[in-house]
C-alpha positions in Angstrom: 0.2 -0.3 0.2 1.3 3.6 -0.7 1.5 5.8 1.4 -0.6 9.3 1.1 0.7 12.3 -0.2 1.7 14.9 1.8 -0.6 18.0 1.3 0.3 20.6 -0.7 2.1 23.5 0.3 -1.2 26.1 -1.0 -4.7 25.2 -1.3 -7.5 27.5 -1.7 -10.9 26.0 -0.2 -14.3 27.3 0.6 -14.2 25.0 3.9 -13.0 25.9 7.3 -9.7 24.9 7.8 -8.4 23.0 10.9 -6.0 24.1 13.2 -4.8 21.6 15.0 -4.5 19.0 12.0 -2.6 21.0 10.3 0.4 21.9 13.0 -0.1 18.1 14.2 0.2 17.1 10.2 3.5 18.9 9.8 5.2 17.9 12.8 4.6 14.3 12.3 6.2 14.5 9.4 9.1 16.6 10.4 9.8 13.8 13.3 11.3 16.2 15.4 13.6 17.7 13.0 12.4 21.5 13.3 13.2 23.6 16.1 10.8 26.3 15.2 7.0 25.9 14.1 5.4 29.2 13.4 1.6 29.6 12.8 -0.5 33.0 11.9 -4.8 32.3 11.2 -6.6 35.2 10.3 -9.8 35.6 11.3 -12.8 37.7 9.9 -13.7 40.2 12.1 -17.5 41.8 12.4 -15.9 45.3 12.5 -18.6 46.3 15.6 -21.4 44.4 14.5 -21.8 45.9 11.3 -20.0 42.7 8.7 -22.2 39.9 8.2 -19.3 38.2 6.1 -16.7 38.9 3.4 -17.4 37.5 0.4 -13.9 36.2 -0.8 -13.2 35.5 -4.8 -10.4 34.3 -6.7 -9.4 32.8 -10.2 -9.1 29.5 -9.4 -5.7 28.4 -10.4 -3.7 31.4 -10.4 -4.3 32.4 -7.2 -2.6 28.8 -5.9 0.1 29.2 -8.7 0.7 32.8 -7.6 0.8 32.0 -4.4 3.2 29.1 -4.8 5.6 31.0 -6.5 5.4 33.2 -3.5 6.0 30.3 -1.4 8.9 29.4 -3.6 10.7 32.7 -2.9 10.2 32.2 1.1 11.8 29.2 0.5 15.0 30.5 -1.1 15.3 33.2 1.6 15.3 31.2 4.7 16.0 27.5 5.3 12.3 26.4 6.2 11.7 22.6 6.4 7.8 22.9 5.9 5.3 25.8 4.6 1.6 25.6 4.3 -0.6 28.1 3.1 -4.7 28.1 3.0 -6.8 30.7 1.9 -10.2 30.6 2.2 -13.0 31.8 -0.5 -17.2 32.4 -1.0 -18.2 33.9 2.3 -16.6 33.7 5.8 -18.4 34.6 8.6 -17.0 36.9 11.5 -15.0 34.6 14.5 -14.0 32.2 11.0 -10.6 31.8 10.0 -10.0 33.2 6.4 -6.3 32.6 6.1 -3.7 30.0 7.7 0.3 30.3 7.2 2.1 27.8 8.6 5.9 27.6 8.9 8.5 25.5 10.2 12.8 26.0 10.3 15.7 24.8 12.3 15.6 27.9 14.2 12.5 30.5 15.6 14.2 33.7 13.5 14.0 32.2 10.3 10.1 30.4 10.9 8.8 34.1 12.1 10.3 36.1 9.2 9.4 34.1 6.7 5.6 33.7 8.4 5.5 37.3 8.5 6.7 38.0 4.8 3.9 35.5 3.3 1.1 37.3 5.3 2.4 40.4 4.3 2.1 39.4 0.7 -1.1 38.0 1.0 -2.4 41.1 2.5 -1.4 43.4 -0.7 -0.7 40.9 -3.4 -2.5 37.3 -3.4 -5.0 37.9 -6.2 -7.9 37.9 -4.2 -11.0 40.0 -4.5 -12.8 40.9 -0.5 -16.6 42.0 -0.6 -18.4 43.4 2.5 -21.6 42.1 3.0 -23.1 43.9 6.2 -25.7 43.3 8.8 -28.1 45.3 7.6 -28.6 43.0 4.5 -26.7 45.2 1.9 -23.4 44.6 0.1 -21.0 46.6 0.5 -17.9 47.7 -1.5 -14.6 46.3 -2.1 -12.3 46.1 0.4 -8.7 47.3 -0.5 -5.2 47.0 0.9 -4.8 49.2 3.7 -1.6 51.9 3.9 -0.2 50.3 6.9 -0.6 46.8 4.6 1.4 48.5 1.9 3.8 49.8 4.4 4.9 46.0 6.3 4.8 44.5 2.6 7.4 47.2 1.6 10.0 46.2 4.4 10.9 43.1 2.0 
């Protein structure tokens, strides 16, 4: 019997992700080889009760390929032993996860920096479009990256 293939480094999915399962899978695969596993989970906020959901759109295939390219860049910049990026699409309600980034390395600094680099990219340049669905039942506008997001990405 063949062993199952490892999970893709990049997944774009409508379904919620399981943080504990993702971390456990990577830790089992690394079997004690990593000195640091850094995770980040971005959640949908309710914006003080104003927001009912965020609608996230993407071009299937293109988004995975572009994020994969940035994952490869992170792997050339830092000595990573594992990387996992999951991004949701569709309607995401307040309190639900939108994005998950995991990096593993022999040392914490590389894992932290790579995770930060990946999140700064995802916040500013990943090919996703976000539209607000408001609590009053109306559909709001498209959400743009903020100046603070752009400044954070500029450090790389």
